[in-house]
VMD Tcl script that draws the C-alpha trace (Angstrom):
set ca {
  {0.00 0.00 0.00}
  {1.38 3.38 -1.01}
  {1.72 5.93 1.80}
  {0.75 9.52 1.08}
  {1.40 12.58 3.21}
  {-1.35 15.15 2.65}
  {-0.42 18.68 3.70}
  {-3.64 20.70 3.65}
  {-4.91 23.31 6.13}
  {-8.56 23.24 5.01}
  {-9.99 20.39 7.06}
  {-13.02 19.77 4.83}
  {-10.83 19.56 1.74}
  {-8.38 17.28 3.58}
  {-11.20 15.01 4.75}
  {-12.58 14.77 1.20}
  {-9.19 13.92 -0.30}
  {-8.24 11.49 2.48}
  {-11.53 9.59 2.28}
  {-11.35 9.31 -1.49}
  {-7.76 8.11 -1.51}
  {-8.37 5.59 1.26}
  {-11.23 4.15 -0.78}
  {-8.64 3.57 -3.51}
  {-6.29 1.72 -1.14}
  {-3.91 4.56 -0.32}
  {-2.63 5.01 3.22}
  {-3.09 8.74 3.92}
  {-1.59 10.73 6.80}
  {-2.81 14.31 7.14}
  {-0.68 17.26 8.26}
  {-2.66 20.42 9.01}
  {0.26 22.78 8.46}
  {3.89 22.94 7.36}
  {5.48 22.32 10.76}
  {3.31 19.23 11.28}
  {4.42 18.02 7.84}
  {8.09 18.48 8.75}
  {7.58 16.41 11.92}
  {5.83 13.66 9.96}
  {8.50 13.53 7.28}
  {11.29 13.33 9.83}
  {9.84 10.22 11.44}
  {8.04 8.37 8.67}
  {8.62 7.30 5.09}
  {6.13 8.24 2.39}
  {5.76 7.35 -1.27}
  {4.28 10.71 -2.29}
  {3.38 14.11 -0.85}
  {0.32 16.17 -1.75}
  {1.22 19.71 -0.77}
  {-1.13 22.67 -0.61}
  {0.56 25.89 -1.65}
  {-1.31 28.19 0.75}
  {-0.42 27.16 4.30}
  {-0.92 29.20 7.50}
  {2.63 28.90 8.84}
  {5.21 28.01 6.20}
  {4.91 29.15 2.61}
  {4.21 26.10 0.45}
  {7.00 27.04 -1.94}
  {9.52 27.22 0.91}
  {8.28 23.93 2.34}
  {8.58 22.30 -1.07}
  {12.18 23.48 -1.36}
  {12.94 22.13 2.11}
  {11.41 18.74 1.32}
  {13.26 18.55 -1.98}
  {16.55 19.47 -0.32}
  {16.24 16.50 2.06}
  {14.75 14.05 -0.42}
  {15.59 14.22 -4.11}
  {13.34 11.35 -5.25}
  {10.11 11.79 -3.27}
  {7.26 12.75 -5.66}
  {5.55 16.04 -4.76}
  {2.13 16.99 -6.13}
  {1.29 20.61 -5.41}
  {-2.32 21.75 -4.95}
  {-3.38 25.38 -5.16}
  {-6.21 27.72 -6.02}
  {-3.70 29.89 -7.88}
  {-3.82 29.17 -11.58}
  {-1.49 31.80 -13.03}
  {1.36 30.51 -15.15}
  {3.90 32.22 -12.87}
  {2.49 30.40 -9.84}
  {2.81 27.05 -11.60}
  {6.36 27.85 -12.70}
  {7.33 28.84 -9.15}
  {5.95 25.58 -7.79}
  {7.76 23.46 -10.35}
  {11.01 25.37 -9.87}
  {10.74 24.81 -6.12}
  {10.85 21.07 -6.76}
  {7.24 19.99 -7.28}
  {6.81 17.20 -9.82}
  {3.27 18.16 -10.78}
  {0.77 20.91 -10.15}
  {-3.02 20.61 -9.81}
  {-5.33 23.62 -9.58}
  {-8.36 23.67 -7.25}
  {-11.13 22.84 -7.80}
  {-10.28 19.59 -9.55}
  {-12.01 16.36 -10.50}
  {-11.05 13.57 -8.13}
  {-10.33 11.21 -11.01}
  {-7.72 13.65 -12.26}
  {-6.07 13.66 -8.83}
  {-5.98 9.85 -8.90}
  {-4.46 9.88 -12.39}
  {-1.80 12.39 -11.40}
  {-0.88 10.37 -8.30}
  {-0.71 7.12 -10.27}
  {1.52 8.73 -12.92}
  {3.90 10.18 -10.33}
  {4.21 6.89 -8.45}
  {4.78 5.01 -11.70}
  {7.42 7.50 -12.79}
  {9.22 7.29 -9.44}
  {9.62 3.53 -9.89}
  {10.99 3.76 -13.41}
  {14.64 3.50 -12.48}
  {17.25 1.55 -14.36}
  {17.57 -2.10 -13.25}
  {20.99 -1.40 -11.78}
  {19.75 1.54 -9.71}
  {16.65 -0.30 -8.63}
  {18.50 -3.47 -7.72}
  {21.38 -1.98 -5.73}
  {20.82 -0.04 -2.51}
  {23.89 1.60 -0.98}
  {24.73 3.71 2.03}
  {28.29 4.51 3.05}
  {30.18 1.22 2.51}
  {27.03 -0.88 2.97}
  {25.41 -2.48 -0.09}
  {22.27 -4.54 -0.61}
  {21.46 -6.22 -3.92}
  {17.69 -6.67 -4.11}
  {18.00 -8.94 -7.16}
  {20.37 -11.49 -5.64}
  {19.21 -10.81 -2.04}
  {22.81 -10.40 -0.88}
  {24.42 -7.82 1.40}
  {27.97 -6.70 1.99}
  {29.91 -4.07 3.86}
  {33.31 -2.87 2.71}
  {33.41 -5.87 0.37}
  {32.66 -8.43 3.09}
  {29.51 -10.48 2.59}
  {26.88 -10.39 5.33}
  {24.59 -13.40 5.86}
  {21.06 -12.32 6.73}
  {17.84 -14.06 7.71}
  {14.71 -13.17 5.74}
  {13.48 -10.65 8.35}
  {16.95 -9.14 8.73}
  {17.10 -8.69 4.97}
  {13.75 -6.90 4.86}
  {14.72 -4.78 7.85}
  {17.98 -3.72 6.21}
  {16.16 -2.97 2.96}
  {13.75 -0.72 4.87}
  {16.62 1.23 6.42}
  {18.45 1.55 3.11}
  {15.34 2.84 1.35}
  {14.93 5.47 4.09}
  {18.42 6.74 4.98}
  {18.77 9.60 7.47}
  {15.15 9.19 8.60}
  {14.02 8.13 12.03}
  {11.83 5.05 11.64}
  {9.41 4.40 14.47}
  {8.86 0.91 15.87}
  {5.25 1.13 14.65}
  {6.41 1.81 11.11}
  {9.04 -0.96 11.18}
  {6.49 -3.48 12.50}
  {4.00 -2.50 9.79}
  {6.47 -2.61 6.90}
  {8.57 -5.66 7.85}
  {6.09 -7.80 9.79}
  {2.78 -6.40 8.48}
  {1.41 -6.09 12.03}
  {0.59 -3.39 14.53}
  {3.40 -2.89 17.03}
  {2.69 -4.13 20.57}
  {4.37 -1.79 23.05}
  {4.53 -4.66 25.52}
  {7.10 -6.51 23.42}
  {10.66 -5.75 22.39}
  {10.97 -7.91 19.27}
  {11.74 -4.88 17.08}
  {14.67 -3.97 19.32}
  {15.87 -7.56 19.30}
  {15.90 -7.79 15.49}
  {17.51 -4.38 15.08}
  {20.25 -5.48 17.45}
  {20.75 -8.71 15.49}
  {21.09 -6.71 12.28}
  {23.29 -4.07 13.88}
  {25.76 -6.67 15.13}
  {26.03 -8.25 11.69}
  {26.66 -5.03 9.78}
  {29.01 -3.62 12.42}
  {31.17 -6.73 12.79}
  {34.69 -5.71 11.84}
  {33.57 -2.21 10.84}
  {35.01 1.02 12.20}
  {31.76 2.96 12.41}
  {28.15 2.46 13.44}
  {25.39 3.01 10.90}
  {22.17 2.11 12.73}
  {21.57 4.44 15.66}
  {18.92 4.48 18.36}
  {16.79 7.61 18.64}
  {15.61 7.46 22.25}
  {11.86 7.36 22.56}
  {11.33 7.46 18.79}
  {12.95 4.53 16.97}
  {16.02 3.95 14.82}
  {17.88 5.77 12.07}
  {20.43 4.76 9.44}
  {23.05 7.49 9.30}
  {26.76 8.08 9.41}
  {28.08 9.31 12.73}
}
mol new
graphics top color blue
foreach p $ca { graphics top sphere $p radius 0.5 }
foreach p [lrange $ca 0 end-1] q [lrange $ca 1 end] { graphics top cylinder $p $q radius 0.2 }
display resetview
């Protein structure tokens, strides 16, 4: 299921969009303003952002630039009531991938989202099959991992956990999100199985290495980053 972050300050509009997208099997998380969006993006991974241009706190253009600075590949669909050519150009120059003027037909929104998601997946086989971070590599075709040229033997869950981290570098991943994506379950706060598996993986990728890559963010989850 594709995860969408909807940044929209008009609650009725947000409710309409969220309900419609959920009926089409999208997982939608709503941010009421720019600061809420920044918090969401720092702790969760999304497949696409729907960003309203007119926000009460942060200018949508500035927020778009900030998102694009931190994530080069994340598709951004900008929504706005402004339909002047200059407004569209400004949005696209800020990093938006597409631009939809309000009011719009919901089917057009669905088509734009589908096209952006399809485009984001159209990478070359080599790029799509090889995930890298620092000296850590994961080949999603051969299901093999290595660090600094040394092969790492992983269990199935460790493989999927490492793939999740590598697809979301420099982002704090909550235990809820890890449980949902790797185990397809809701996280039970009374258990520590996420911590156990992260520690298993951490030991394997840090064996013989000079630096740590998976770090604990106290009270929030884990992050793949260089020290």
